C-alpha positions in Angstrom: 0.0 0.0 0.0 2.9 2.4 0.8 4.4 1.7 -2.6 1.1 2.5 -4.3 0.9 5.8 -2.4 4.4 6.8 -3.5 3.4 6.4 -7.2 0.8 9.1 -6.8 2.4 12.5 -6.4 -0.5 14.6 -7.5 0.9 17.8 -8.9 -1.3 20.8 -9.4 -1.1 20.3 -13.2 -2.4 16.7 -12.9 -5.1 17.7 -10.5 -6.3 20.5 -12.8 -6.4 18.0 -15.7 -8.3 15.6 -13.6 -11.0 18.2 -12.7 -11.2 19.4 -16.3 -11.7 15.8 -17.6 -14.2 14.9 -14.9 -16.5 17.8 -16.0 -16.2 16.8 -19.6 -16.7 13.0 -19.3 -18.7 12.3 -16.2 -22.4 12.7 -15.7 -23.8 15.3 -13.3 -24.6 12.6 -10.7 -21.0 11.2 -10.9 -19.6 14.7 -10.5 -21.9 15.3 -7.5 -20.5 12.1 -5.9 -16.9 13.4 -6.4 -17.9 16.8 -4.9 -19.8 15.2 -2.0 -16.9 12.8 -1.2 -14.2 15.5 -1.8 -12.6 13.3 -4.4 -10.9 16.2 -6.1 -7.7 14.5 -7.1 -6.9 11.3 -9.2 -5.2 9.7 -6.2 -8.3 10.1 -4.0 -10.5 8.7 -6.7 -8.2 5.7 -7.2 -8.1 4.8 -3.5 -11.9 5.1 -3.4 -12.4 2.8 -6.5 -9.7 0.3 -5.3 -11.5 0.0 -2.0 -14.7 -1.1 -3.9 -16.3 2.3 -3.0 -16.1 1.8 0.8 -16.0 4.7 3.2 -13.8 3.6 6.0 -13.9 0.0 7.2 -17.7 -0.6 7.4 -19.6 2.3 5.9 -20.6 2.3 2.2 -21.8 5.4 0.4 -25.6 5.5 0.7 -27.8 5.7 -2.5 -24.8 5.0 -4.7 -26.0 2.8 -7.6 -24.0 0.3 -9.6 -24.3 2.4 -12.8 -22.5 5.3 -11.2 -19.9 3.0 -9.6 -19.1 1.6 -13.0 -19.0 5.1 -14.5 -16.4 6.2 -11.9 -14.4 3.0 -12.3 -14.3 3.4 -16.1 -13.3 7.1 -15.7 -10.5 6.2 -13.2 -9.1 3.6 -15.6 -9.4 6.1 -18.5 -7.5 8.8 -16.6 -4.8 6.5 -15.4 -4.1 5.3 -19.0 -4.2 8.7 -20.6 -2.8 10.9 -17.8 -0.4 8.7 -15.8 1.3 10.1 -12.8 4.7 9.4 -14.5 3.9 12.0 -17.2 3.9 14.8 -14.6 6.6 16.2 -12.4 6.7 18.5 -9.5 7.1 22.0 -10.9 9.7 24.4 -9.7 8.6 27.8 -8.3 9.2 29.4 -11.6 7.4 26.7 -13.6 4.5 26.9 -11.2 4.3 30.6 -11.8 4.2 30.2 -15.5 1.7 27.3 -15.3 -0.7 29.2 -13.1 -0.6 32.3 -15.4 -1.1 30.3 -18.6 -4.0 28.3 -17.1 -5.8 31.0 -15.1 -5.1 34.4 -16.6 -7.4 34.1 -19.7 -7.3 37.9 -20.1 -3.6 37.8 -21.0 -2.5 36.9 -24.5 0.7 35.0 -25.3 2.8 38.2 -25.6 1.3 39.6 -22.4 2.3 36.5 -20.5 5.8 36.7 -21.8 6.0 40.3 -20.5 4.5 39.4 -17.1 7.0 36.5 -16.6 10.0 38.7 -17.8 8.9 41.5 -15.4 8.5 39.0 -12.5 12.0 37.6 -13.2 13.5 41.1 -13.0 11.5 42.5 -10.0 10.1 39.5 -8.1 6.6 40.9 -8.2 3.8 41.0 -10.7 3.1 44.1 -13.0 -0.4 44.6 -11.5 -1.2 47.8 -13.5 -0.1 46.2 -16.7 -2.4 43.2 -16.1 -5.3 45.4 -15.1 -4.9 47.3 -18.3 -4.9 44.0 -20.3 -8.0 42.9 -18.4 -9.9 46.0 -19.7 -8.2 46.0 -23.1 -9.2 42.4 -24.0 -12.7 42.6 -22.4 -15.6 42.0 -24.8 -18.1 43.3 -22.2 -19.5 46.6 -23.2 -19.7 48.0 -19.7 -15.9 47.4 -19.3 -15.2 48.9 -22.7 -17.1 52.1 -21.9 -15.4 52.4 -18.5 -12.0 51.7 -20.1 -12.5 54.4 -22.7 -14.0 56.9 -20.3 -11.1 56.7 -17.9 -8.5 56.3 -20.6 -7.1 53.1 -19.2 -5.6 51.9 -22.4 -5.3 55.1 -24.4 -6.4 58.7 -24.4 -9.8 59.1 -22.6 -12.9 59.8 -24.6 -15.7 62.2 -23.9 -19.2 61.1 -23.2 -20.2 62.5 -26.7 -17.6 60.3 -28.3 -18.7 57.3 -26.3 -22.3 57.8 -27.4 -21.1 57.9 -31.0 -18.8 54.8 -30.7 -21.3 52.6 -28.9 -24.5 54.0 -30.4 -26.0 54.6 -27.0 -27.9 57.4 -25.3 -26.2 59.6 -22.7 -28.4 58.1 -20.0 -27.1 54.6 -20.8 -23.5 55.8 -21.0 -23.9 57.5 -17.6 -25.4 54.3 -16.2 -22.4 52.3 -17.3 -19.9 54.8 -16.0 -21.7 54.8 -12.7 -20.4 51.2 -12.1 -16.8 52.2 -12.5 -15.9 51.5 -8.9 -17.3 47.9 -9.1 -15.6 47.3 -12.5 -12.1 48.2 -11.3 -12.7 46.2 -8.1 -13.8 43.2 -10.2 -10.8 43.4 -12.5 -8.4 43.7 -9.6 -10.0 40.8 -7.8 -9.8 38.6 -10.9 -6.1 39.3 -11.3 -5.5 38.5 -7.6 -7.3 35.1 -8.0 -5.2 34.3 -11.0 -1.7 35.2 -9.7 -1.4 37.0 -6.4 -2.2 40.2 -4.5 0.9 42.3 -5.3 -0.6 45.7 -5.0 1.3 46.3 -1.8 4.4 46.6 -3.9 3.1 50.0 -5.1 3.5 52.4 -2.1 3.9 56.1 -1.8 6.9 57.4 0.2 6.4 57.6 4.0 6.6 61.4 3.8 3.6 61.5 1.5 1.6 59.0 3.5 2.0 61.3 6.5 0.0 64.0 4.7 -3.6 64.0 5.9 -4.9 65.1 2.5 -3.4 63.9 -0.8 -3.5 65.4 -4.3 -2.8 63.8 -7.6 0.7 65.3 -7.6 1.6 63.2 -4.6 1.3 60.2 -6.9 3.5 61.7 -9.7 6.8 60.0 -8.8 5.1 56.6 -8.5 3.1 57.2 -11.7 6.2 58.1 -13.7 8.2 55.0 -12.6 5.3 52.6 -13.1 4.3 54.1 -16.4 7.7 53.5 -17.9 8.2 50.0 -16.3 4.7 48.7 -17.2 4.2 50.4 -20.5 1.1 52.4 -19.4 -0.7 54.9 -21.6 -3.1 56.2 -18.9 -2.8 59.7 -17.5 -2.1 60.6 -13.9 -5.8 61.1 -13.0 -6.7 57.6 -14.3 -3.7 56.2 -12.4 -4.8 57.7 -9.1 -8.4 56.3 -9.7 -7.0 52.8 -10.0 -4.7 53.4 -7.0 -7.7 54.3 -4.9 -9.5 51.0 -5.7 -6.4 48.8 -5.4 -3.8 50.1 -3.0 -6.1 50.6 0.0 -4.0 53.0 2.1 -6.2 56.1 1.7 -9.9 57.0 1.5 -11.9 59.3 -0.8 -14.7 61.9 -0.5 -16.4 63.2 -3.6 -18.6 66.2 -4.4 -19.7 67.1 -7.9 -16.8 65.6 -9.8 -14.0 66.6 -7.4 -12.3 64.1 -5.1 -10.5 64.6 -1.8 -8.1 61.8 -0.8 -7.3 61.4 2.9 -5.0 59.2 4.9 -6.4 59.8 8.4 -8.6 57.1 10.0 -12.0 58.2 10.9 -12.5 60.9 8.2 -14.9 58.6 6.4 -17.2 58.6 9.4 -18.1 62.2 8.9 -21.3 62.9 6.9 -20.1 65.7 4.6 -23.5 65.6 2.7 -25.4 66.4 5.9 -23.1 69.3 6.7 -23.4 70.8 3.1 -27.2 70.3 3.3 -27.4 72.4 6.4 -24.9 74.9 5.0 -27.1 75.5 1.9 -30.0 76.5 4.2 -28.1 79.5 5.6 -29.5 82.7 4.0 -26.9 84.7 2.0 -27.4 88.1 3.6 -25.1 90.8 4.8 -26.1 90.2 8.3 -25.4 86.4 8.2 -22.8 85.2 10.7 -19.7 83.4 9.4 -20.2 79.6 9.4 -17.9 78.1 12.0 -16.5 74.8 10.7 -14.6 74.2 13.9 -17.9 74.0 15.7 -19.9 72.2 13.0 -17.3 69.5 12.4 -17.4 68.6 16.0 -21.2 68.3 16.0 -22.1 64.7 16.8 -25.1 64.9 14.4 -22.7 64.8 11.5 -20.8 61.7 12.6 -21.7 58.1 12.2 -23.2 56.7 15.4 -22.8 60.3 16.8 -19.2 59.5 17.8 -16.7 62.2 17.0 -13.3 60.9 15.9 -11.2 63.6 17.5 -7.9 62.9 15.6 -9.9 63.2 12.3 -11.5 66.6 13.1 -8.7 68.8 11.7 -8.7 66.9 8.4 -12.5 67.0 8.2 -12.4 70.8 8.7 -9.9 71.3 5.9 -11.8 69.1 3.5 -15.1 70.8 4.3 -13.4 74.2 3.7 -12.1 73.1 0.3 -15.5 71.6 -0.6 -17.3 74.8 0.1 -14.9 76.8 -1.9 -15.2 74.3 -4.8 -19.0 74.4 -4.7 -19.7 78.0 -3.8 -16.4 79.9 -4.1 -16.9 81.2 -0.6 -13.6 82.2 1.1 -12.6 81.2 4.6 -11.0 83.1 7.5 -9.4 80.6 9.7 -12.0 77.9 10.2 -14.9 80.2 9.5 -16.6 80.5 6.1 -17.5 84.1 5.1 -21.1 83.7 3.7 -22.2 87.3 3.8 -22.7 89.0 0.4 -20.0 91.5 -0.6 
């Protein structure tokens, strides 16, 4: 029995072949038996068949007919003859890498795989931006194509009017597809991570930049320039930052009317900026109106999730609120007070 076990070194390549073949050649019932019994490798199936389909010493699989038994026995014999263990060898780390990419990363073409492998050999990590670009570039899903062209992931970004003409869609439909941008980038990144690994942590801003409570696109410029050259990117800085937000995970984002504020301070996301702006809009714009005190407003528990003020986040919240109000209403500030009286 020990000698028999040693003959079966189930490499990942042989296991994958076994699972592919089982879905092609076995009935649904037989596949359900494999799944229920966790017979997910050829070695496990052979032991099961050689034991005359016994489970343990005394228990036999309930409701397991002769027809299905013979089907599994025939499949086991077929697999052993056509895919013997001797035809496979344990892959090295580099061979495993190449095998996994070629099998799982269907969004990469042959020349893309060559680039990924070459890049990994030089840097010891995956070109995640390059692969994300290829995911969108080779997608035949209209939603991903529209998002790709709107952001300029693969080439110069296109206007909504251009997208309407290219895809023969109304502005409402185009806007609806663009609305799902966040989910599309997350889905692409998640697919890449399942195929290879999560190597996004390799892309990190300098410690000095990460200490800043509020980030701007220019803070990503050094990283952008290095990655753009190394991974053959055509996207602009704004598109690069958009992808960073969804993949790198070390900063948050607040949005108002097309403008984004990126922050690195924990707790800022707990503040309800929409509620603050809603109350701010109700203030009459008269000469007698008192300045709006952001220092007081941003410490108001009514504007915080669960009415709990995150004290260390308050200064950043005040600064973002100040910039938001200037962006929306062009109203100046004096210290932490917004001058709302008419001039």
